[in-house]
C-alpha positions as CSV (number, residue, x, y, z in Angstrom):
1,M,-5.5,4.4,98.0
2,S,-7.1,2.7,95.3
3,T,-5.7,2.1,91.9
4,V,-7.9,1.7,88.8
5,V,-6.6,-0.4,86.4
6,D,-7.8,0.0,82.9
7,S,-8.8,-3.2,81.7
8,P,-9.5,-4.0,78.0
9,R,-13.0,-3.8,77.1
10,L,-14.4,-7.0,76.1
11,D,-17.2,-6.0,74.1
12,A,-15.1,-3.9,71.6
13,A,-13.9,-5.6,68.5
14,P,-10.3,-6.4,68.5
15,R,-8.1,-4.1,66.4
16,R,-7.1,-5.4,63.2
17,R,-3.7,-4.8,61.8
18,K,-3.3,-2.7,58.8
19,Q,-2.5,-4.7,55.6
20,A,0.1,-3.6,53.2
21,F,-2.3,-4.4,50.3
22,S,-5.8,-3.4,49.8
23,S,-7.0,-6.8,48.9
24,S,-5.4,-10.0,50.4
25,R,-6.8,-12.1,47.4
26,R,-5.1,-10.1,44.6
27,P,-2.1,-8.3,45.8
28,F,-0.6,-7.8,42.2
29,A,-3.9,-7.3,40.2
30,G,-3.0,-3.6,39.3
31,G,0.4,-4.8,37.9
32,V,-1.0,-7.4,36.0
33,L,-3.5,-5.2,34.4
34,W,-0.9,-2.9,33.3
35,I,1.2,-5.6,31.9
36,A,-1.8,-6.8,30.0
37,A,-2.7,-3.3,28.8
38,V,0.8,-2.7,27.5
39,G,0.8,-6.2,25.8
40,V,-2.4,-5.5,24.0
41,L,-1.0,-2.0,22.8
42,L,2.2,-3.5,21.6
43,A,0.2,-6.3,19.8
44,G,-1.8,-3.5,18.0
45,I,1.5,-1.8,17.1
46,V,2.8,-4.9,15.5
47,A,-0.6,-5.5,13.6
48,V,-0.4,-1.9,12.1
49,N,3.4,-2.4,11.2
50,V,2.5,-5.7,9.4
51,L,-0.4,-4.0,7.4
52,V,2.0,-1.2,6.6
53,L,4.5,-3.5,5.3
54,Q,2.1,-5.4,3.2
55,L,0.9,-2.1,1.7
56,N,4.4,-1.2,0.9
57,M,4.9,-4.5,-0.7
58,Q,1.8,-4.0,-3.0
59,L,2.9,-0.6,-3.7
60,D,6.4,-1.7,-4.7
61,G,4.8,-4.5,-7.2
62,L,2.6,-1.7,-8.6
63,G,5.5,0.4,-9.2
64,R,7.5,-2.4,-10.9
65,E,4.4,-3.1,-13.0
66,R,4.0,0.6,-14.0
67,A,7.8,0.7,-15.0
68,G,7.2,-2.5,-17.1
69,L,4.1,-0.9,-18.7
70,K,6.0,2.3,-19.6
71,A,8.9,0.3,-21.2
72,D,6.2,-1.7,-23.3
73,N,4.6,1.7,-24.3
74,A,8.1,3.0,-25.3
75,R,8.7,-0.3,-27.4
76,L,5.4,0.0,-28.9
77,R,5.9,3.7,-29.9
78,S,9.3,2.8,-31.6
79,Q,7.5,0.0,-33.5
80,L,4.9,2.3,-34.6
81,S,7.2,4.9,-35.6
82,S,9.3,2.6,-37.7
83,A,6.3,0.9,-39.3
84,S,4.9,4.3,-40.3
85,A,8.1,5.5,-41.9
86,Q,7.9,6.3,-45.6
87,S,10.7,4.1,-46.7
88,S,9.3,1.1,-44.8
89,I,5.9,1.7,-46.5
90,E,7.4,2.0,-49.9
91,R,9.6,-1.2,-49.4
92,D,6.5,-3.2,-48.2
93,A,4.5,-1.9,-51.2
94,T,7.1,-3.1,-53.8
95,T,7.9,-6.4,-52.2
96,K,4.7,-7.6,-50.8
97,L,2.2,-6.1,-53.0
98,G,4.2,-5.8,-56.2
99,L,3.5,-2.0,-56.6
100,Q,5.8,0.6,-58.3
101,A,6.4,4.2,-57.6
102,A,4.7,6.5,-60.2
103,D,7.1,8.4,-62.6
104,V,7.1,11.9,-61.9
105,L,7.3,12.8,-65.6
106,T,4.2,10.8,-66.6
107,L,2.2,12.0,-63.5
108,T,-1.1,13.6,-64.4
109,Y,-3.8,15.1,-62.3
110,V,-7.5,15.3,-63.1
111,D,-9.4,18.4,-62.1
112,L,-12.7,17.2,-61.0
113,A,-14.2,20.6,-60.5
114,R,-13.6,21.6,-64.1
115,T,-15.1,18.4,-65.5
116,A,-18.2,18.5,-63.4
117,K,-19.4,21.8,-65.1
């Protein structure tokens, strides 16, 4: 009886063991890319939040300026109202200009329409 022993083939390439990673040079490249992508997204979110904060600060400053202008307008309206009051005008006319109020009994009117005919 003859026994045939299977001998390994010499011309066949040796089998390589399967590697756990697809590339032996960069085993964690996918994870690093994800971390970098998340970092860039977080930096973008921070940048947007900073811009929103700056806009809110400008809006707050404009609101304060608006309130100040409203207060100035109210003060000026009050001054205008008191300056245009009849008693104030009469007082200034007598003290500053030396004018006197006309006597109601000696007041006369001229009819221009009648004299022009």
